[in-house]
C-alpha positions as CSV (number, residue, x, y, z in Angstrom):
1,M,-45.6,18.7,-40.5
2,L,-42.2,18.0,-39.4
3,D,-40.9,14.5,-38.2
4,R,-37.1,13.8,-37.4
5,V,-36.2,10.4,-38.3
6,E,-33.7,9.5,-36.6
7,H,-31.4,6.3,-38.8
8,V,-30.0,3.7,-36.9
9,G,-26.5,2.5,-37.6
10,E,-23.0,3.4,-39.2
11,P,-23.6,6.9,-40.6
12,L,-24.1,6.4,-44.5
13,R,-24.5,2.0,-44.2
14,G,-25.2,1.4,-48.3
15,L,-22.9,3.3,-50.3
16,G,-21.3,2.5,-53.1
17,R,-18.0,2.7,-54.4
18,A,-19.3,5.4,-56.4
19,D,-20.3,7.4,-53.4
20,L,-16.9,7.2,-51.8
21,G,-16.2,11.0,-52.3
22,H,-19.4,11.2,-50.2
23,Q,-17.5,10.3,-46.7
24,I,-15.2,13.3,-47.0
25,R,-17.8,15.7,-48.1
26,L,-19.9,14.5,-45.5
27,S,-17.6,14.8,-42.9
28,D,-19.7,16.6,-40.4
29,F,-22.2,13.9,-40.5
30,A,-19.7,11.1,-39.7
31,A,-19.6,11.2,-36.0
32,R,-22.9,10.6,-35.2
33,A,-26.1,8.6,-37.0
34,M,-27.7,10.3,-39.6
35,R,-30.7,12.2,-39.0
36,I,-33.7,13.1,-41.5
37,E,-35.7,15.7,-41.3
38,V,-39.1,14.7,-43.2
39,E,-41.8,17.5,-43.8
40,T,-45.2,16.3,-45.1
41,D,-47.8,18.4,-47.5
42,V,-45.8,21.9,-47.9
43,E,-47.8,23.9,-49.9
44,T,-46.4,24.3,-53.0
45,P,-48.2,27.2,-55.0
46,A,-48.9,26.7,-58.9
47,R,-48.3,29.8,-61.0
48,D,-52.4,29.6,-61.7
49,G,-53.2,29.4,-57.5
50,T,-53.4,26.1,-57.6
51,L,-51.9,24.5,-54.0
52,L,-49.8,21.5,-55.1
53,R,-47.9,19.5,-51.9
54,A,-44.9,18.0,-51.6
55,D,-42.7,16.0,-48.8
56,I,-39.5,17.3,-48.3
57,Y,-36.6,14.8,-47.0
58,R,-32.9,16.6,-45.8
59,P,-30.3,16.3,-43.9
60,A,-30.8,17.3,-39.9
61,G,-28.9,20.9,-39.8
62,G,-27.5,20.8,-43.9
63,G,-27.6,23.7,-44.8
64,A,-27.9,25.0,-48.1
65,L,-28.4,21.6,-50.1
66,P,-28.5,20.9,-54.0
67,T,-32.1,19.9,-54.5
68,L,-34.0,16.9,-56.5
69,V,-37.4,17.2,-57.3
70,R,-39.4,13.9,-57.5
71,R,-43.1,15.1,-59.3
72,T,-46.0,12.2,-59.3
73,P,-49.2,10.7,-59.9
74,Y,-48.6,7.5,-57.5
75,D,-49.0,9.1,-53.5
76,K,-45.4,11.2,-52.7
77,S,-45.8,9.4,-49.4
78,L,-44.5,6.0,-50.9
79,A,-41.6,7.8,-52.5
80,V,-39.1,5.7,-50.9
81,R,-40.2,2.7,-52.6
82,T,-38.6,3.3,-55.8
83,D,-35.9,2.2,-58.1
84,V,-33.6,5.6,-56.5
85,D,-33.4,5.1,-53.1
86,V,-34.4,8.4,-51.8
87,L,-32.9,8.0,-47.9
88,R,-30.0,7.6,-49.9
89,L,-29.8,10.8,-51.8
90,V,-30.5,12.0,-48.5
91,R,-27.5,10.3,-46.8
92,A,-25.2,11.6,-49.3
93,G,-26.3,15.3,-48.7
94,Y,-29.0,16.3,-51.1
95,A,-32.5,17.6,-50.2
96,V,-34.9,15.5,-51.8
97,V,-38.8,17.1,-52.8
98,V,-41.5,14.5,-53.7
99,Q,-44.8,16.7,-54.7
100,D,-47.9,14.9,-56.3
101,V,-48.5,16.0,-59.8
102,R,-51.8,18.4,-59.8
103,G,-55.5,16.7,-58.9
104,R,-53.6,13.8,-57.7
105,Y,-53.5,12.8,-53.9
106,A,-52.6,16.1,-51.6
107,S,-52.7,18.5,-54.7
108,E,-55.1,20.5,-55.8
109,G,-56.5,20.6,-59.1
110,R,-57.6,17.9,-61.9
111,F,-55.3,15.4,-63.1
112,E,-55.4,15.3,-66.9
113,P,-52.2,13.9,-68.1
114,F,-49.2,16.1,-69.4
115,R,-51.5,19.0,-69.9
116,T,-49.9,21.4,-67.1
117,E,-47.1,19.2,-66.1
118,A,-44.5,22.0,-67.7
119,S,-45.8,24.9,-66.4
120,D,-46.7,22.7,-62.7
121,G,-42.8,21.6,-63.2
122,A,-41.3,24.8,-63.8
123,D,-43.2,26.5,-60.9
124,A,-41.8,23.4,-59.1
125,V,-38.3,23.9,-59.3
126,A,-38.4,27.4,-59.1
127,W,-40.0,26.8,-55.6
128,A,-37.5,24.4,-54.4
129,A,-34.4,26.3,-55.2
130,A,-36.2,29.4,-53.1
131,Q,-35.8,27.7,-50.0
132,P,-33.5,28.5,-47.3
133,W,-32.7,25.2,-47.4
134,S,-31.0,24.6,-51.0
135,S,-28.2,25.9,-52.3
136,G,-30.2,27.0,-55.8
137,A,-29.3,23.9,-58.0
138,V,-32.2,21.8,-58.8
139,G,-32.3,18.2,-60.7
140,M,-35.2,16.0,-61.6
141,V,-35.5,12.5,-60.9
142,G,-38.2,9.8,-61.4
143,A,-39.5,6.5,-63.5
144,S,-42.4,6.4,-65.8
145,Y,-44.9,9.1,-65.7
146,E,-42.3,10.7,-63.3
147,G,-39.7,10.6,-65.8
148,M,-42.1,12.4,-68.8
149,T,-42.7,15.3,-65.7
150,Q,-39.0,16.1,-66.0
151,W,-38.9,16.1,-69.1
152,L,-41.9,18.5,-69.7
153,A,-40.4,20.6,-66.7
154,A,-37.1,21.0,-68.8
155,S,-38.5,22.1,-72.2
156,A,-39.7,25.4,-69.8
157,A,-36.2,26.2,-69.0
158,P,-36.6,26.8,-65.4
159,P,-33.0,28.4,-64.7
160,A,-32.5,26.6,-61.5
161,L,-32.6,23.1,-63.2
162,R,-29.0,21.8,-64.0
163,A,-30.0,17.9,-65.2
164,I,-32.6,15.7,-65.0
165,A,-32.4,12.1,-64.8
166,P,-35.4,10.4,-67.0
167,L,-36.3,6.6,-66.1
168,V,-37.8,4.4,-68.2
169,T,-40.5,7.0,-69.7
170,S,-41.2,8.6,-73.1
171,V,-40.9,12.3,-74.8
172,D,-44.4,11.8,-76.5
173,P,-47.8,11.0,-75.3
174,Y,-49.1,10.4,-78.4
175,D,-46.7,7.8,-80.1
176,G,-45.0,5.4,-78.1
177,W,-47.8,5.9,-75.3
178,A,-51.1,6.5,-75.7
179,Y,-50.2,4.7,-79.4
180,Q,-47.6,2.9,-81.4
181,G,-47.7,2.5,-85.5
182,G,-51.1,4.1,-85.2
183,A,-52.7,1.1,-82.9
184,F,-53.8,1.7,-79.5
185,E,-51.7,0.7,-76.4
186,L,-55.1,-1.2,-75.3
187,G,-53.3,-3.1,-72.6
188,F,-51.6,-0.3,-70.8
189,G,-54.1,2.4,-71.2
190,L,-56.3,-0.3,-69.5
191,L,-53.9,-1.2,-66.5
192,W,-52.7,2.3,-66.5
193,N,-55.5,4.4,-66.1
194,A,-58.1,1.8,-63.8
195,G,-54.9,-0.1,-62.2
196,N,-53.1,3.3,-61.4
197,L,-55.0,6.1,-61.4
198,A,-58.2,5.3,-61.5
199,S,-60.5,5.4,-57.9
200,E,-61.9,2.1,-58.3
201,P,-59.3,-0.1,-60.4
202,L,-60.2,-2.2,-62.5
203,A,-60.2,-5.7,-61.5
204,Q,-58.5,-6.4,-58.2
205,D,-56.1,-8.0,-60.1
206,P,-58.2,-11.0,-61.8
207,R,-56.9,-11.7,-65.4
208,D,-60.0,-13.1,-66.3
209,D,-61.8,-9.3,-65.9
210,F,-58.8,-7.7,-67.4
211,E,-58.8,-9.6,-70.5
212,A,-63.2,-9.5,-70.7
213,A,-62.6,-5.6,-70.1
214,A,-59.9,-5.1,-73.3
215,R,-62.4,-7.6,-75.5
216,R,-65.5,-5.6,-74.8
217,R,-66.6,-3.1,-78.2
218,P,-67.3,-0.4,-78.6
219,L,-64.1,0.5,-76.8
220,R,-65.4,3.9,-76.1
221,E,-68.3,2.7,-74.1
222,L,-65.5,0.8,-71.9
223,A,-64.3,4.4,-70.1
224,P,-67.3,5.4,-68.0
225,D,-67.9,1.9,-67.2
226,A,-64.8,0.7,-65.9
227,G,-64.0,3.8,-63.4
228,L,-61.6,5.0,-66.5
229,A,-61.0,8.8,-66.5
230,G,-62.1,10.9,-69.1
231,F,-58.3,11.4,-70.7
232,H,-58.9,7.8,-71.9
233,R,-61.9,8.6,-73.8
234,D,-60.1,11.0,-75.3
235,W,-57.0,9.1,-76.6
236,L,-59.4,7.1,-77.9
237,G,-61.1,9.5,-79.5
238,H,-58.0,11.3,-81.6
239,P,-56.4,7.9,-83.4
240,G,-54.1,10.1,-84.9
241,R,-51.2,12.8,-84.5
242,D,-54.2,15.4,-84.5
243,G,-54.3,19.3,-83.3
244,W,-55.7,18.1,-79.7
245,W,-52.1,16.4,-79.6
246,E,-50.1,19.0,-80.7
247,Q,-52.4,21.3,-78.5
248,L,-51.3,18.8,-75.7
249,V,-47.7,18.5,-76.0
250,P,-46.5,21.0,-78.8
251,P,-44.2,18.6,-80.2
252,E,-40.9,21.4,-80.3
253,R,-41.4,21.6,-76.7
254,V,-39.3,18.2,-75.7
255,G,-37.2,19.3,-79.0
256,A,-36.0,22.2,-76.8
257,V,-34.7,20.9,-73.7
258,A,-31.1,21.7,-73.6
259,V,-30.0,20.5,-69.7
260,P,-28.3,17.3,-69.8
261,A,-30.4,14.3,-68.9
262,L,-29.4,10.2,-68.0
263,S,-31.5,8.3,-69.3
264,V,-32.2,5.0,-68.2
265,G,-34.1,2.4,-70.0
266,G,-35.3,-1.3,-70.6
267,W,-35.0,-3.8,-73.7
268,Y,-38.5,-5.0,-72.7
269,D,-39.5,-1.6,-71.4
270,L,-42.9,-0.3,-73.2
271,F,-41.3,3.4,-73.3
272,L,-37.9,2.4,-74.6
273,R,-38.7,4.1,-77.9
274,G,-39.0,7.6,-76.2
275,T,-36.4,6.2,-73.9
276,L,-33.7,6.3,-76.8
277,A,-35.5,9.5,-78.8
278,G,-34.8,11.6,-75.6
279,H,-31.1,10.6,-75.5
280,S,-30.7,11.2,-79.5
281,R,-32.6,14.3,-79.1
282,M,-29.9,15.6,-76.5
283,R,-27.0,14.1,-79.2
284,A,-27.1,18.3,-81.2
285,H,-26.5,19.5,-77.9
286,A,-23.5,18.3,-76.7
287,N,-24.2,18.1,-73.5
288,G,-22.4,15.3,-72.0
289,S,-26.0,13.4,-71.5
290,R,-25.9,9.7,-70.9
291,L,-27.8,6.7,-72.0
292,V,-28.0,3.5,-69.9
293,V,-30.5,0.2,-71.2
294,G,-30.2,-3.0,-69.3
295,P,-32.4,-6.0,-69.8
296,W,-35.1,-5.1,-67.5
297,S,-39.2,-4.3,-68.1
298,H,-40.9,-1.5,-67.1
299,M,-40.6,-2.8,-63.7
300,V,-36.9,-2.4,-63.9
301,S,-35.8,-5.8,-62.1
302,G,-32.7,-8.0,-61.7
303,G,-32.7,-8.9,-65.2
304,V,-34.7,-12.6,-64.5
305,F,-38.5,-13.5,-66.1
306,P,-40.0,-16.8,-65.7
307,Q,-38.1,-18.1,-69.3
308,R,-35.0,-16.3,-69.3
309,S,-32.1,-14.8,-66.7
310,Y,-29.7,-12.5,-67.7
311,G,-27.2,-12.7,-64.8
312,W,-26.0,-11.5,-62.0
313,R,-24.5,-9.0,-63.4
314,A,-27.5,-7.9,-65.2
315,A,-29.4,-6.7,-61.7
316,A,-30.6,-3.6,-60.8
317,D,-28.0,-3.6,-57.4
318,A,-24.9,-4.5,-59.6
319,V,-26.2,-1.7,-61.9
320,D,-26.3,0.5,-58.9
321,L,-29.1,3.0,-60.1
322,T,-28.7,4.9,-56.9
323,G,-25.5,5.7,-57.2
324,L,-25.2,6.5,-61.1
325,H,-27.9,9.5,-60.0
326,L,-25.4,10.5,-57.0
327,R,-22.5,10.6,-59.7
328,W,-24.5,12.4,-62.5
329,F,-25.9,14.7,-59.8
330,D,-22.7,15.1,-57.9
331,R,-21.4,16.5,-61.0
332,H,-24.2,18.6,-62.1
333,L,-25.1,20.2,-59.4
334,R,-22.1,20.4,-57.3
335,G,-19.7,20.3,-59.6
336,V,-17.7,17.7,-58.3
337,E,-14.8,16.5,-60.5
338,N,-15.3,12.7,-60.6
339,G,-15.2,12.0,-64.4
340,V,-18.6,11.6,-65.6
341,E,-18.4,14.1,-68.8
342,R,-15.6,12.0,-69.8
343,E,-17.3,8.3,-69.7
344,P,-18.7,6.8,-72.6
345,A,-22.1,8.3,-73.4
346,V,-23.6,5.0,-73.5
347,R,-23.9,1.9,-71.9
348,L,-26.1,-1.3,-72.9
349,F,-26.4,-4.2,-71.8
350,V,-26.0,-7.1,-74.7
351,M,-28.3,-9.8,-74.4
352,G,-27.0,-13.6,-75.4
353,A,-23.8,-12.1,-74.7
354,D,-24.8,-11.2,-71.1
355,R,-22.3,-8.3,-70.8
356,W,-22.1,-4.6,-70.6
357,R,-20.8,-2.8,-73.4
358,D,-19.6,1.2,-73.6
359,A,-20.1,3.3,-76.9
360,D,-20.1,6.8,-77.4
361,D,-22.9,7.3,-79.4
362,W,-26.3,6.0,-80.0
363,P,-26.6,4.0,-82.7
364,L,-23.2,2.7,-82.5
365,P,-20.7,4.1,-85.0
366,G,-19.8,1.7,-87.5
367,T,-22.9,0.2,-87.7
368,A,-23.7,-2.0,-90.8
369,W,-26.9,-2.0,-91.6
370,T,-28.0,-5.4,-93.3
371,R,-30.5,-6.9,-95.0
372,F,-32.2,-9.9,-94.7
373,H,-34.7,-10.5,-97.2
374,L,-37.5,-12.7,-97.3
375,G,-37.9,-15.8,-99.5
376,G,-40.3,-18.9,-100.5
377,G,-40.7,-21.6,-97.7
378,G,-40.5,-19.1,-94.9
379,A,-36.4,-18.0,-95.8
380,L,-34.5,-15.4,-94.3
381,S,-31.1,-14.6,-96.0
382,A,-28.6,-11.7,-96.1
383,E,-28.1,-12.7,-99.9
384,A,-30.4,-10.8,-102.8
385,P,-33.7,-11.5,-103.0
386,G,-34.6,-14.1,-105.5
387,A,-37.9,-15.0,-107.2
388,G,-41.2,-13.4,-106.4
389,G,-43.4,-15.0,-104.3
390,E,-45.9,-14.1,-101.3
391,D,-47.8,-15.8,-98.5
392,A,-50.7,-15.3,-97.1
393,Y,-52.9,-15.5,-94.4
394,R,-56.5,-14.6,-92.9
395,Y,-57.1,-12.1,-90.2
396,D,-60.0,-12.5,-87.6
397,P,-60.0,-9.6,-85.6
398,R,-62.3,-11.9,-83.1
399,D,-59.6,-14.3,-82.7
400,P,-56.3,-12.3,-82.5
401,V,-52.9,-13.2,-81.6
402,P,-52.6,-13.8,-78.5
403,T,-49.3,-10.9,-76.5
404,A,-46.8,-13.6,-75.5
405,G,-44.4,-10.9,-73.9
406,G,-42.5,-8.7,-75.0
407,A,-42.4,-4.7,-73.4
408,T,-45.6,-5.6,-72.4
409,F,-47.6,-3.5,-69.3
410,L,-49.9,-6.3,-68.8
411,P,-51.5,-8.2,-65.6
412,G,-48.5,-9.7,-64.1
413,Q,-45.7,-7.4,-65.7
414,D,-44.6,-6.7,-61.8
415,V,-43.0,-10.1,-62.0
416,G,-41.9,-10.3,-66.0
417,A,-44.8,-12.9,-66.2
418,C,-46.3,-11.5,-69.2
419,A,-43.3,-9.4,-70.6
420,G,-40.0,-10.0,-71.7
421,P,-38.4,-12.7,-74.0
422,L,-41.2,-15.4,-73.7
423,D,-40.7,-18.4,-75.6
424,Q,-42.9,-17.6,-79.1
425,R,-43.4,-21.7,-80.7
426,A,-47.1,-21.6,-79.7
427,V,-47.8,-18.3,-81.3
428,Q,-46.0,-19.3,-84.4
429,R,-48.2,-22.2,-84.7
430,R,-50.9,-20.1,-85.5
431,A,-52.2,-20.4,-89.3
432,D,-52.2,-16.5,-89.1
433,V,-48.3,-16.4,-88.6
434,L,-46.0,-16.4,-91.0
435,V,-42.7,-17.8,-90.1
436,Y,-39.2,-16.5,-91.4
437,R,-35.9,-17.8,-90.3
438,T,-32.0,-17.7,-91.4
439,P,-30.3,-21.6,-92.0
440,P,-28.5,-22.3,-88.4
441,L,-25.6,-19.2,-88.1
442,E,-21.7,-20.4,-89.0
443,R,-20.6,-17.2,-86.9
444,D,-21.9,-15.4,-84.3
445,V,-23.9,-11.4,-85.1
446,E,-24.2,-9.3,-82.8
447,V,-27.4,-6.4,-83.5
448,I,-27.5,-3.6,-81.7
449,G,-29.7,-0.3,-82.2
450,P,-33.0,0.1,-84.4
451,V,-34.6,-2.7,-86.5
452,E,-36.6,-1.8,-89.1
453,L,-39.3,-4.3,-91.2
454,V,-39.9,-3.2,-94.8
455,L,-42.6,-5.5,-96.4
456,Y,-44.6,-4.7,-99.4
457,V,-47.9,-5.8,-98.6
458,S,-51.4,-6.2,-99.9
459,S,-54.8,-6.7,-98.7
460,S,-58.2,-7.3,-99.3
461,A,-59.5,-5.0,-96.5
462,V,-59.3,-1.0,-96.8
463,D,-57.5,-1.1,-93.7
464,T,-55.4,-3.8,-91.3
465,D,-52.5,-3.7,-89.2
466,F,-49.1,-6.0,-89.5
467,T,-46.7,-6.7,-86.7
468,G,-43.3,-8.2,-86.7
469,K,-41.5,-9.7,-84.1
470,L,-37.6,-9.8,-84.0
471,V,-36.7,-13.8,-82.4
472,D,-33.9,-15.5,-81.4
473,V,-34.1,-19.2,-82.4
474,H,-31.9,-21.2,-79.9
475,P,-30.7,-24.6,-81.1
476,D,-33.4,-26.6,-79.5
477,G,-35.9,-24.4,-81.1
478,R,-37.0,-22.0,-78.6
479,A,-37.7,-18.7,-80.2
480,E,-37.0,-16.2,-77.4
481,L,-38.4,-12.6,-78.5
482,L,-35.8,-9.9,-78.4
483,T,-38.1,-6.7,-79.5
484,D,-41.5,-6.0,-82.0
485,G,-43.5,-3.3,-83.2
486,I,-47.0,-2.8,-84.9
487,L,-48.2,-0.3,-88.1
488,R,-51.8,0.5,-88.4
489,A,-52.0,0.6,-92.8
490,R,-53.6,3.9,-92.6
491,W,-51.2,5.6,-91.0
492,R,-48.4,4.3,-93.1
493,E,-47.9,8.0,-95.0
494,S,-48.8,10.2,-92.3
495,Q,-49.7,9.9,-88.4
496,S,-51.8,12.8,-89.0
497,T,-53.8,11.6,-92.2
498,P,-55.2,8.4,-92.6
499,V,-55.0,7.1,-96.3
500,P,-57.4,4.0,-96.7
501,L,-55.7,0.9,-98.6
502,V,-56.8,0.0,-102.0
503,P,-58.1,-3.9,-101.9
504,G,-55.3,-5.7,-104.1
505,R,-52.6,-3.1,-104.8
506,V,-49.1,-3.0,-103.1
507,Y,-47.9,-1.0,-100.9
508,E,-44.6,-0.7,-99.2
509,L,-44.9,-0.6,-95.6
510,R,-42.0,0.3,-92.8
511,V,-42.7,-0.8,-89.4
512,D,-40.8,0.1,-87.0
513,L,-39.7,-2.9,-84.6
514,G,-37.9,-0.7,-81.5
515,A,-34.7,-1.9,-80.3
516,T,-32.6,-4.6,-79.2
517,A,-29.2,-5.5,-78.3
518,N,-28.2,-9.2,-78.9
519,V,-25.8,-11.7,-80.1
520,F,-27.0,-14.1,-81.8
521,R,-24.6,-17.3,-81.3
522,V,-23.2,-20.1,-83.4
523,G,-26.4,-22.6,-83.8
524,H,-29.2,-19.8,-83.2
525,R,-31.2,-18.6,-86.4
526,I,-32.6,-14.8,-86.5
527,G,-36.5,-15.4,-86.7
528,L,-38.9,-13.2,-88.0
529,E,-42.5,-13.3,-87.5
530,I,-45.9,-11.7,-88.8
531,S,-49.2,-11.2,-88.6
532,S,-52.1,-8.9,-87.9
533,S,-52.8,-8.5,-84.2
534,N,-50.8,-8.5,-81.1
535,F,-53.7,-9.0,-78.2
536,P,-54.6,-7.3,-75.6
537,R,-50.9,-5.0,-75.7
538,F,-52.9,-3.3,-79.1
539,D,-56.6,-3.2,-79.9
540,R,-58.1,-5.1,-82.8
541,N,-57.8,-3.1,-86.1
542,T,-61.6,-4.2,-87.5
543,N,-60.4,-3.9,-91.3
544,T,-63.4,-1.4,-92.0
545,G,-61.5,1.8,-92.3
546,G,-64.0,3.2,-89.5
547,T,-63.5,4.3,-86.6
548,I,-62.3,1.6,-84.7
549,A,-63.0,2.9,-80.7
550,D,-66.8,3.0,-82.0
551,E,-67.3,0.0,-83.7
552,R,-69.4,-3.3,-82.3
553,E,-68.2,-7.0,-82.1
554,E,-70.6,-7.4,-85.2
555,D,-68.9,-4.4,-87.6
556,V,-65.7,-6.3,-88.0
557,A,-64.3,-7.8,-90.9
558,V,-62.0,-10.7,-91.9
559,A,-59.2,-9.4,-93.8
560,V,-56.8,-11.8,-96.3
561,N,-53.3,-10.1,-95.8
562,R,-50.4,-11.2,-98.4
563,V,-46.4,-10.4,-97.8
564,H,-44.8,-10.1,-101.0
565,H,-41.3,-11.1,-101.5
566,G,-38.5,-11.2,-104.2
567,R,-36.7,-8.7,-106.6
568,A,-40.0,-6.7,-107.7
569,H,-41.1,-6.9,-104.3
570,P,-37.9,-7.0,-101.7
571,S,-39.5,-7.5,-98.3
572,H,-36.7,-7.5,-95.7
573,L,-35.7,-7.0,-92.2
574,M,-33.3,-4.4,-91.8
575,L,-30.3,-5.0,-88.7
576,P,-28.1,-3.0,-87.4
577,A,-25.3,-5.9,-87.5
578,I,-21.9,-4.4,-85.5
579,P,-19.1,-5.9,-87.6
580,A,-16.6,-8.9,-85.9
581,A,-13.8,-6.6,-84.8
582,Q,-16.3,-4.1,-83.3
583,A,-17.7,-7.1,-81.5
């Protein structure tokens, strides 16, 4: 089906500074309003004969055009409602192909996340490059799952693919998508699966229904009841990185990607680890890949949360995401000498200072990795650890620590109600949360990079979780969450082989707290929280060492968990401090 859509208004209206060059390259369109041709439900067959379908947007009479492919499970007909403006891409002289992935909306087949995206994506790129309206140079765009389809398609190395631009996505279906630190991403699993992919959405938004579903045990019995797809049950059935995950997406696949990538993420996006990992993998190729991270949740927004605004510079419009994409693809698909390859490889928004900062690498060169040791009385200090001590608490899975902000994907995330830099004081008052703080800072401390928590712990249980949160404590007491993480103790040695704890024995655990960029101002304190749950973001560890997805509420056990500190057990927070000379 072919439609011709005529856009009213001045030609090329809405293009930013980064697009000024298009006024020359598109001079043949400048005398009239742009007309865009739209073809819907065009058949784009996969190699096994399955008919996938796409909508195609291109300038009327545009000739052979560089082509952008976006593959989505969210309905191709909604393509223009995204963080990257599809119509603006077309006005700039690109053909844009938006394809429903296998088994979704207009495309045939069965949808199973990730499994066929490498081959289907490579086929879509090859098909687009072979069309008479295409120049043969193809790039890929899209956010979230659409970003994963880019990494997987690129891993198949289709010859026509010149560059990708994955936005707020991961590179690993297991760690950082379905699981984190061995804990199941329960909130995301329920909301994404039932809210975005199921035919009957779980809870037409009532939060109480969502929380009731999250609390239900056994977790695996929820899948068919809530209309969840079978793959949700599969994820729960494979809590470790076993052969099922290795066969789904072989770990070497994304590592083989060689085309340059423009990776965009958010400090409060649940896929930030994947965004950073994807960029780090590209460094080996020295292909000019770039990284941009803003103060955003998964729903890339204006950097405004219910309790915190990062100012107008943080807004997606101010950053001009579409303009970034245009310059990126102009360089790699059109060969325009626009200087992209000479720009700094990394652009980060630094919270606290509320400004953008450029760098040549990630983590930043010259980072001073600094230990802040845990001590008695909730002390957190860069001084050498003192005499030994311990702090203990009871973790009861029936009364978990409630999720309060962070890199979440929960009901209300569209407006940031459950994500981002929320105040942690209510959580910190709980008896099962340990709180450590530095004295008020006498100078600004800039922290940019990955954050790790090294704990020496013991437990009365054979398995339990440990969580950590990095917090910026303001002079008025507000405890602003920056980044956090979790580790399920049974997976401390390996993601594939569970090893139980011996009750009472002290173990060293390394908890990945993600990454951040923040200036702790004079008078503020660097804060740390430690506990054993963060619910409903993550599933609750039952402390039994059994298969958590199959256990009932009456099966759970209470754990007494201890954090040891001092010279013999130097528990510490490792922060990537930026020397004052570089700040």
